[in-house]
C-alpha positions as CSV (number, residue, x, y, z in Angstrom):
1,M,-21.7,24.7,12.5
2,D,-22.8,26.8,9.5
3,S,-19.7,26.0,7.8
4,V,-20.5,22.2,8.2
5,V,-24.0,22.7,6.9
6,Q,-22.6,24.8,3.9
7,G,-20.3,22.1,3.2
8,L,-23.0,19.5,3.1
9,L,-25.1,21.6,0.8
10,L,-21.9,21.9,-1.5
11,V,-21.6,18.3,-1.8
12,L,-25.1,17.3,-2.0
13,D,-25.5,18.7,-5.3
14,F,-26.4,16.6,-8.4
15,K,-23.4,17.8,-10.4
16,V,-21.2,16.9,-7.5
17,L,-22.9,13.5,-7.0
18,G,-22.9,12.7,-10.6
19,V,-19.0,13.6,-10.8
20,M,-18.5,11.1,-7.9
21,L,-20.3,8.4,-9.6
22,L,-18.4,8.6,-12.7
23,A,-15.0,8.8,-10.7
24,A,-16.0,5.7,-9.0
25,M,-16.3,3.7,-11.9
26,F,-13.1,5.2,-13.5
27,G,-11.3,4.4,-10.1
28,L,-12.6,0.8,-10.0
29,F,-11.6,0.1,-13.5
30,V,-8.0,1.6,-13.2
31,G,-7.5,0.0,-9.9
32,S,-8.2,-3.5,-11.2
33,I,-5.6,-3.2,-14.1
34,P,-2.1,-4.2,-12.9
35,G,0.3,-1.3,-13.2
36,L,-2.2,1.3,-13.4
37,T,-1.9,2.7,-10.1
38,A,-4.1,5.0,-8.0
39,T,-1.6,7.7,-8.4
40,M,-1.9,7.5,-12.1
41,A,-5.7,7.3,-11.9
42,A,-5.5,10.8,-10.0
43,A,-3.0,12.2,-12.4
44,L,-5.2,11.1,-15.3
45,L,-8.0,13.5,-13.9
46,I,-6.2,16.6,-13.6
47,P,-7.2,17.8,-17.1
48,F,-10.7,17.3,-16.3
49,T,-10.6,19.2,-13.1
50,F,-9.5,22.3,-14.9
51,F,-13.2,22.8,-15.8
52,M,-14.7,21.9,-12.5
53,E,-15.5,24.0,-9.3
54,P,-13.2,23.2,-6.2
55,V,-15.8,20.5,-4.5
56,P,-16.3,18.4,-7.7
57,A,-12.6,18.6,-8.6
58,I,-11.6,17.3,-5.2
59,A,-14.6,14.9,-5.0
60,A,-13.4,13.4,-8.2
61,I,-9.9,12.5,-7.1
62,V,-10.9,11.2,-3.4
63,T,-13.5,8.9,-4.9
64,T,-11.2,7.7,-7.8
65,V,-8.4,7.0,-5.3
66,A,-10.6,5.4,-2.7
67,M,-12.0,2.9,-5.3
68,A,-8.7,2.3,-7.0
69,I,-7.1,1.2,-3.7
70,F,-9.7,-1.4,-3.1
71,A,-9.9,-2.5,-6.8
72,G,-6.3,-3.5,-6.2
73,D,-7.4,-6.5,-4.1
74,I,-9.6,-7.9,-6.9
75,P,-6.8,-9.3,-9.3
76,G,-4.6,-9.6,-6.4
77,A,-7.1,-12.3,-4.8
78,L,-8.2,-13.9,-8.1
79,L,-4.7,-13.7,-10.2
80,R,-2.2,-13.0,-7.7
81,I,-1.4,-9.9,-9.5
82,P,-2.0,-6.7,-7.2
83,G,-3.5,-4.2,-9.0
84,T,-1.9,-1.5,-7.1
85,P,1.1,-1.3,-4.7
86,A,-0.7,-1.1,-1.8
87,S,-2.3,-4.7,-2.2
88,A,1.1,-6.3,-2.7
89,A,1.7,-6.8,1.1
90,Y,-1.3,-9.3,1.3
91,C,-1.6,-10.6,-2.2
92,D,-0.2,-13.9,-1.4
93,E,-2.7,-14.4,1.4
94,A,-5.6,-13.5,-0.5
95,Y,-4.7,-15.7,-3.5
96,A,-4.1,-18.6,-1.3
97,L,-7.7,-18.2,0.0
98,T,-8.8,-18.2,-3.5
99,R,-6.8,-21.4,-4.1
100,K,-8.6,-23.2,-1.1
101,G,-12.1,-22.1,-2.7
102,K,-12.6,-19.2,-0.6
103,A,-12.5,-16.2,-2.9
104,E,-15.7,-14.6,-2.0
105,T,-14.2,-14.4,1.7
106,A,-11.2,-12.8,0.5
107,L,-13.1,-10.4,-1.4
108,G,-15.7,-9.7,1.2
109,V,-13.2,-9.1,3.8
110,S,-11.1,-6.8,1.7
111,L,-14.1,-4.7,0.6
112,V,-15.7,-4.5,4.2
113,C,-12.4,-3.7,5.8
114,A,-11.6,-1.1,3.2
115,V,-14.7,0.5,3.9
116,I,-14.1,0.4,7.8
117,G,-10.7,1.8,7.3
118,G,-11.7,4.6,4.9
119,V,-14.5,5.6,7.4
120,F,-12.2,5.4,10.4
121,G,-9.6,7.4,8.6
122,S,-12.0,10.0,7.5
123,A,-13.0,10.6,11.1
124,V,-9.6,10.9,12.0
125,L,-8.9,13.5,9.3
126,A,-12.1,15.6,10.2
127,M,-11.5,15.4,14.2
128,T,-7.8,15.7,14.6
129,A,-6.1,17.4,11.5
130,P,-4.5,20.0,13.1
131,V,-3.3,18.2,16.3
132,L,-1.8,15.1,14.0
133,A,-0.2,17.5,11.5
134,E,1.7,19.3,14.1
135,F,3.1,15.7,15.2
136,A,3.9,14.8,11.5
137,I,6.0,18.1,11.1
138,K,8.2,17.4,13.9
139,F,9.4,14.1,11.8
140,S,13.0,14.9,10.4
141,S,15.3,12.5,8.4
142,F,16.4,10.8,11.7
143,E,13.0,9.9,12.7
144,Y,12.0,8.6,8.9
145,F,15.2,6.5,8.9
146,W,13.9,4.7,12.0
147,L,10.6,4.5,10.3
148,A,11.8,2.9,7.4
149,C,13.8,0.7,9.3
150,L,10.9,-0.4,11.2
151,G,9.4,-1.1,7.9
152,L,12.2,-3.2,6.7
153,S,11.9,-5.3,9.9
154,C,8.4,-6.3,8.8
155,A,10.1,-8.2,5.9
156,V,11.2,-11.0,8.2
157,V,7.9,-11.1,9.8
158,V,5.8,-11.3,6.6
159,S,8.0,-13.9,4.7
160,T,6.9,-17.4,5.2
161,G,9.3,-20.4,5.8
162,S,13.1,-19.7,6.6
163,T,13.9,-16.5,8.3
164,L,17.2,-16.6,6.8
165,K,15.6,-16.9,3.2
166,G,13.4,-13.9,4.3
167,F,16.3,-11.8,5.1
168,V,18.3,-12.6,1.8
169,S,15.2,-11.9,0.1
170,L,15.2,-8.5,1.7
171,L,18.8,-7.9,0.8
172,I,17.9,-8.6,-2.8
173,G,15.3,-5.7,-2.8
174,L,17.7,-3.4,-1.2
175,F,20.4,-4.0,-3.7
176,I,18.0,-3.2,-6.7
177,A,17.0,0.0,-4.9
178,T,20.7,1.0,-5.0
179,I,20.6,0.8,-8.7
180,G,20.9,4.3,-10.4
181,I,22.3,7.5,-9.4
182,D,23.6,7.7,-5.8
183,V,21.3,10.1,-3.7
184,T,24.2,11.9,-2.3
185,A,27.2,11.8,-4.5
186,G,25.2,11.8,-7.8
187,H,27.5,9.2,-9.1
188,P,25.9,6.1,-11.2
189,R,25.8,2.8,-9.5
190,F,25.3,-0.7,-11.0
191,T,24.0,1.1,-14.4
192,F,26.5,-0.8,-16.7
193,G,26.6,2.1,-18.8
194,S,22.6,2.3,-19.2
195,V,21.0,5.7,-19.4
196,E,17.8,4.0,-18.5
197,M,19.1,2.6,-15.4
198,M,20.3,5.6,-14.3
199,G,16.8,6.5,-13.2
200,G,16.8,3.4,-11.0
201,I,14.4,0.2,-11.1
202,S,10.9,1.5,-11.0
203,F,8.8,-0.2,-8.4
204,I,5.7,-0.7,-10.3
205,P,7.3,-2.7,-13.3
206,A,9.2,-4.7,-10.9
207,M,6.1,-5.5,-8.8
208,I,4.2,-6.7,-12.0
209,G,7.1,-8.7,-12.9
210,M,7.7,-10.2,-9.5
211,F,3.9,-11.2,-9.0
212,A,2.4,-11.4,-12.5
213,I,5.2,-12.8,-14.9
214,S,6.3,-15.4,-12.4
215,E,2.8,-16.6,-12.1
216,V,2.7,-16.8,-15.9
217,M,5.9,-18.8,-16.2
218,R,4.6,-21.1,-13.2
219,F,1.7,-21.8,-15.3
220,V,3.7,-22.4,-18.6
221,A,6.0,-24.7,-16.8
222,A,3.2,-26.6,-15.1
223,P,-0.1,-25.9,-16.6
224,N,-1.9,-28.4,-14.3
225,S,-0.4,-27.6,-11.0
226,E,-2.4,-27.3,-7.8
227,H,-0.9,-23.4,-7.6
228,V,-3.6,-22.6,-10.1
229,A,-7.0,-21.4,-8.4
230,P,-9.7,-23.3,-9.1
231,Q,-12.9,-22.5,-11.0
232,Q,-15.6,-21.5,-8.5
233,P,-18.6,-19.5,-8.1
234,I,-18.5,-16.0,-6.3
235,R,-21.8,-16.0,-4.6
236,G,-22.1,-14.9,-1.0
237,V,-19.5,-11.8,-0.7
238,F,-20.9,-10.8,2.7
239,R,-21.7,-14.4,4.0
240,G,-19.9,-14.9,7.5
241,I,-18.1,-11.5,7.4
242,G,-19.9,-10.3,10.4
243,S,-18.5,-13.3,12.6
244,I,-14.9,-12.6,11.0
245,L,-15.1,-9.0,12.0
246,S,-16.5,-9.7,15.4
247,R,-13.4,-12.2,15.8
248,Y,-11.1,-10.0,14.7
249,R,-12.3,-6.5,16.1
250,I,-8.9,-5.7,17.8
251,N,-7.4,-6.2,14.3
252,V,-9.7,-3.8,12.6
253,A,-9.0,-1.3,15.3
254,R,-5.2,-1.7,15.1
255,G,-5.2,-1.7,11.3
256,G,-7.2,1.5,11.3
257,F,-5.0,3.4,14.0
258,I,-1.8,2.0,12.0
259,G,-3.0,3.4,8.6
260,A,-4.3,6.8,10.0
261,V,-0.8,7.1,11.7
262,V,1.4,6.3,9.0
263,G,-0.7,7.9,6.6
264,I,0.0,11.4,8.2
265,L,3.8,10.9,7.9
266,P,4.8,12.6,4.6
267,G,6.3,10.2,2.2
268,A,4.9,7.1,4.0
269,G,1.2,6.7,2.6
270,S,-0.9,3.6,2.1
271,D,1.8,1.2,0.7
272,I,3.8,1.2,3.7
273,A,0.9,1.4,6.1
274,A,-0.5,-2.2,4.6
275,W,2.9,-3.7,5.0
276,I,3.4,-2.6,8.6
277,A,-0.3,-3.5,9.5
278,F,0.0,-7.2,7.9
279,A,3.4,-7.6,9.6
280,M,2.0,-6.7,12.9
281,S,-1.3,-8.9,12.3
282,K,1.3,-12.0,11.9
283,R,3.5,-11.0,15.0
284,F,0.6,-10.8,17.3
285,S,-1.5,-13.4,16.0
286,R,-2.2,-16.6,17.9
287,E,-2.3,-18.5,14.8
288,R,0.9,-17.3,13.1
289,E,1.2,-20.8,11.5
290,K,-1.6,-20.1,9.3
291,F,-0.3,-17.2,7.6
292,G,1.0,-18.0,4.0
293,T,-1.9,-20.9,3.9
294,G,-5.0,-18.5,3.3
295,H,-5.7,-17.0,6.5
296,V,-8.0,-14.1,6.8
297,E,-6.6,-12.3,9.8
298,G,-3.8,-10.6,7.8
299,L,-6.3,-9.2,5.3
300,V,-8.3,-7.6,8.2
301,D,-5.4,-5.7,9.5
302,A,-4.0,-4.7,6.2
303,G,-7.2,-3.9,4.3
304,T,-8.3,-1.8,7.0
305,A,-5.0,0.2,7.1
306,N,-5.1,0.3,3.3
307,N,-8.1,2.9,3.0
308,A,-7.3,4.5,6.5
309,G,-4.0,5.6,5.2
310,L,-5.4,7.6,2.4
311,A,-7.1,10.2,4.7
312,G,-4.4,10.3,6.9
313,A,-2.1,11.6,4.1
314,W,-4.3,14.5,3.6
315,I,-3.8,16.0,7.1
316,P,-0.2,17.4,6.3
317,A,-1.2,18.2,3.0
318,L,-4.2,20.5,4.0
319,V,-2.6,21.9,7.3
320,F,0.7,22.7,6.2
321,G,0.7,22.2,2.2
322,I,3.2,19.0,2.7
323,P,2.2,16.1,0.5
324,G,1.7,12.9,2.5
325,D,2.0,10.7,-0.5
326,S,2.1,11.0,-4.1
327,I,-1.2,11.3,-4.5
328,T,-1.8,14.3,-2.2
329,A,1.2,16.0,-4.2
330,I,-1.2,15.9,-7.2
331,V,-4.0,17.3,-4.8
332,I,-2.0,20.2,-3.6
333,G,-1.4,21.3,-7.2
334,V,-5.2,21.1,-7.9
335,L,-6.1,23.0,-4.5
336,Y,-3.8,26.0,-5.7
337,M,-5.3,26.0,-8.9
338,K,-8.8,26.3,-7.4
339,G,-7.6,29.0,-5.0
340,M,-7.5,26.8,-1.9
341,N,-4.3,27.5,-0.9
342,P,-3.3,24.7,1.7
343,G,-2.3,25.7,5.1
344,P,-3.7,26.9,8.5
345,T,-5.3,30.0,6.8
346,V,-7.5,27.9,4.7
347,F,-9.3,26.4,7.7
348,M,-10.3,30.2,8.7
349,Q,-11.0,31.6,5.4
350,Q,-12.9,28.8,3.7
351,P,-14.1,26.7,6.3
352,E,-17.1,25.4,4.2
353,L,-14.8,24.0,1.4
354,I,-12.6,22.0,4.1
355,H,-15.8,20.5,5.6
356,A,-16.9,19.4,2.3
357,V,-13.8,17.7,1.7
358,F,-14.4,15.8,5.0
359,I,-18.0,15.0,3.8
360,V,-16.7,13.8,0.4
361,F,-14.5,11.3,2.2
362,F,-17.1,9.7,4.3
363,L,-19.6,9.6,1.1
364,A,-16.7,8.1,-1.1
365,N,-15.8,5.4,1.4
366,L,-19.6,4.4,2.0
367,A,-20.2,4.2,-1.7
368,L,-17.4,2.0,-1.9
369,L,-19.6,-0.9,-0.5
370,P,-22.2,-1.2,-2.9
371,L,-20.1,-0.1,-5.9
372,G,-17.1,-2.5,-5.0
373,F,-19.7,-5.3,-4.4
374,L,-20.9,-4.7,-8.0
375,A,-17.2,-4.9,-9.2
376,I,-16.7,-8.0,-7.2
377,R,-19.8,-9.7,-9.0
378,L,-18.4,-8.5,-12.5
379,S,-15.0,-10.0,-11.7
380,R,-16.1,-13.3,-10.7
381,R,-16.2,-14.3,-14.6
382,I,-12.5,-14.2,-14.5
383,L,-12.1,-17.4,-12.6
384,H,-14.5,-19.2,-15.3
385,V,-12.2,-18.2,-18.3
386,P,-9.8,-21.1,-19.1
387,R,-6.3,-20.4,-17.8
388,N,-4.9,-21.0,-21.5
389,V,-6.9,-17.9,-22.7
390,L,-6.6,-15.8,-19.6
391,I,-2.9,-16.1,-19.2
392,P,-2.1,-14.2,-22.7
393,I,-4.7,-11.4,-21.8
394,I,-3.0,-11.1,-18.3
395,L,0.4,-10.8,-20.0
396,M,-0.7,-8.2,-22.2
397,F,-2.2,-6.0,-19.4
398,C,1.1,-6.5,-17.8
399,V,3.1,-5.1,-20.8
400,V,0.7,-2.2,-21.0
401,G,0.9,-1.4,-17.2
402,A,4.7,-1.6,-17.3
403,F,5.0,0.6,-20.6
404,A,2.6,3.1,-19.2
405,I,4.7,4.1,-16.2
406,N,7.3,6.0,-18.1
407,N,6.1,5.3,-21.8
408,S,9.3,3.7,-22.1
409,V,10.3,-0.2,-23.4
410,F,12.8,-0.2,-20.4
411,G,9.7,-0.9,-18.2
412,I,8.8,-3.9,-19.9
413,S,12.6,-5.0,-19.9
414,V,12.5,-4.6,-16.1
415,M,9.4,-6.3,-15.6
416,L,10.5,-9.4,-17.5
417,V,13.8,-9.5,-15.7
418,M,12.2,-9.4,-12.2
419,G,9.7,-12.0,-13.2
420,V,12.2,-14.5,-14.1
421,L,14.1,-13.6,-10.9
422,A,11.1,-14.1,-8.8
423,Y,10.2,-17.4,-10.5
424,I,13.9,-18.7,-9.6
425,M,13.5,-17.3,-6.3
426,E,10.2,-18.9,-5.3
427,S,11.3,-22.2,-7.1
428,N,14.1,-22.4,-4.3
429,G,11.8,-21.4,-1.4
430,F,12.7,-17.6,-1.2
431,P,9.8,-15.4,-0.6
432,V,9.0,-12.4,-2.9
433,A,7.4,-10.3,-0.4
434,P,10.6,-9.2,1.3
435,T,12.1,-8.1,-2.1
436,I,9.3,-5.9,-3.0
437,L,9.6,-4.2,0.6
438,G,13.3,-3.8,0.1
439,I,12.7,-2.0,-3.2
440,V,10.2,0.1,-2.0
441,L,11.8,1.4,1.3
442,G,15.6,1.1,0.0
443,T,15.8,4.7,-1.3
444,M,13.9,6.1,1.8
445,V,16.7,4.5,4.1
446,E,19.4,5.3,2.3
447,S,18.5,9.1,1.7
448,N,17.4,9.7,5.1
449,F,20.5,7.9,6.4
450,M,22.9,10.1,4.4
451,S,20.8,13.2,5.2
452,S,21.0,12.4,8.9
453,M,24.8,11.6,9.0
454,I,25.4,14.9,7.3
455,K,23.5,16.8,9.8
456,A,25.0,14.8,12.7
457,D,28.6,15.6,11.2
458,G,29.1,11.8,11.0
459,E,28.1,11.1,14.7
460,F,25.6,8.1,15.0
461,S,24.6,9.6,18.2
462,G,22.5,12.0,16.5
463,F,20.3,9.3,15.5
464,F,19.1,9.3,19.2
465,S,19.4,13.1,19.8
466,R,15.7,13.8,19.3
467,P,12.9,12.1,21.5
468,I,10.9,10.6,18.7
469,A,14.1,9.5,16.8
470,A,15.4,8.0,20.1
471,T,12.2,6.2,20.8
472,L,11.6,4.8,17.3
473,G,15.2,3.8,17.2
474,A,15.0,1.8,20.6
475,V,11.9,-0.1,19.3
476,V,13.7,-0.9,15.9
477,I,16.8,-2.1,17.8
478,L,14.8,-4.3,20.4
479,I,12.9,-6.0,17.5
480,W,16.3,-6.7,15.8
481,L,17.6,-8.1,19.2
482,I,14.7,-10.4,19.9
483,P,15.7,-13.2,18.1
484,L,19.3,-13.1,19.1
485,I,17.8,-12.9,22.9
486,R,15.5,-15.9,22.3
487,I,18.7,-17.9,21.1
488,V,20.6,-17.2,24.1
489,I,17.8,-18.1,26.5
490,K,17.2,-21.1,24.8
491,A,21.0,-22.0,25.2
492,I,21.0,-21.1,28.6
493,G,18.1,-23.4,29.6
494,R,19.6,-26.4,27.5
495,R,22.9,-25.9,29.6
496,H,21.0,-25.8,32.9
497,Q,18.9,-29.0,31.9
498,P,19.8,-32.0,33.9
499,A,21.8,-34.5,31.9
């Protein structure tokens, strides 16, 4: 108990609170600009943490990331341009709400659910870190292969319209993920002699292109289209949120659980948690037909999972020194630099610092409510800017974001090509979301499949040789077989019907 009080005193210092406030403003700004991800925000803070004590250094990173993850929802809802990869899963749904004149509902639900998810994830981090970390450490390439396959299965669920078109869109994304150096043989694939393409297609420029550039092209092709969101005031951000959360309280709990569990798995993170949560929401919804038309239910699940996954990723980072995602990979470096060597010993040798980290998580997520509200109030002016003025500004930010990933013009080229591809796909009824998911998970599927086959000496039975892998494999195969089983049942039913 003494260590908890000491941790609280370390956090409730004017310097720490001041750093958190500045970090919050920085995170909201970076997260709201397409292409400038939460990971990039954390990386940009590293030079400043050199001159800080351990607690304010960690507090700055935690606060920045929590704010940036939510801030990505703002341009996603208002402009259909996700600010961060974690917002891509439900960007279309949020923008559909805006087109219906319900921008305040979309942003209000995203904000409140982000706070709830963040607090839930923080509670899981504080209470069950060692237990959950032991579970996460048992995952090998076999389990990660099935987890990635489960994520790919979400593509068919999250896509609207034809299941076949959703599957084709997923295959396009998986093909794009194979571009570059073969993860096993080290042989270049589909690079056409280009040195830049050997590094693969970066996810961020691809996402910007498929969401933002396609939207710019759509506006240029039809400036008066109904697809453009109408000018509307954003006043009552919290109006009706209580009734929405009461109606979808099971979704809130499910999203928090999915975010925390997926977050603890090294390499998964908030991005995959949001996709899985949104897919689960649609799969078990009683109003599945409303998805894609501006339905708030999916935002509740995915928005909660988003921020819950942030805290979950810190569990393997603190307990074993294994990064849960790209952000905690940066954090581990900072911890070592500050003398907080991650691992079981840090809980015994420096318990007050660990408790300070837990308290920072709670404070950062609670501070998100008022600061996020202010960010929404400031962003409402976007909808009042004429589109012919706004579109060039959006295009400029997109170019900057795509260039900033690797400081390369190649990123801009990827963005433009993917934008044209997305425009052609959507014009012919092919959803974009499965392609994005294929790009995100393609490398994870391939690398873990090849590693597993090498471990199992080419025997596919090795994928079912471990209890967790066998369970995940059975679930994935069952999900794949459900559509086929339904077709067979319908065929049998028609055969037995009287003529």
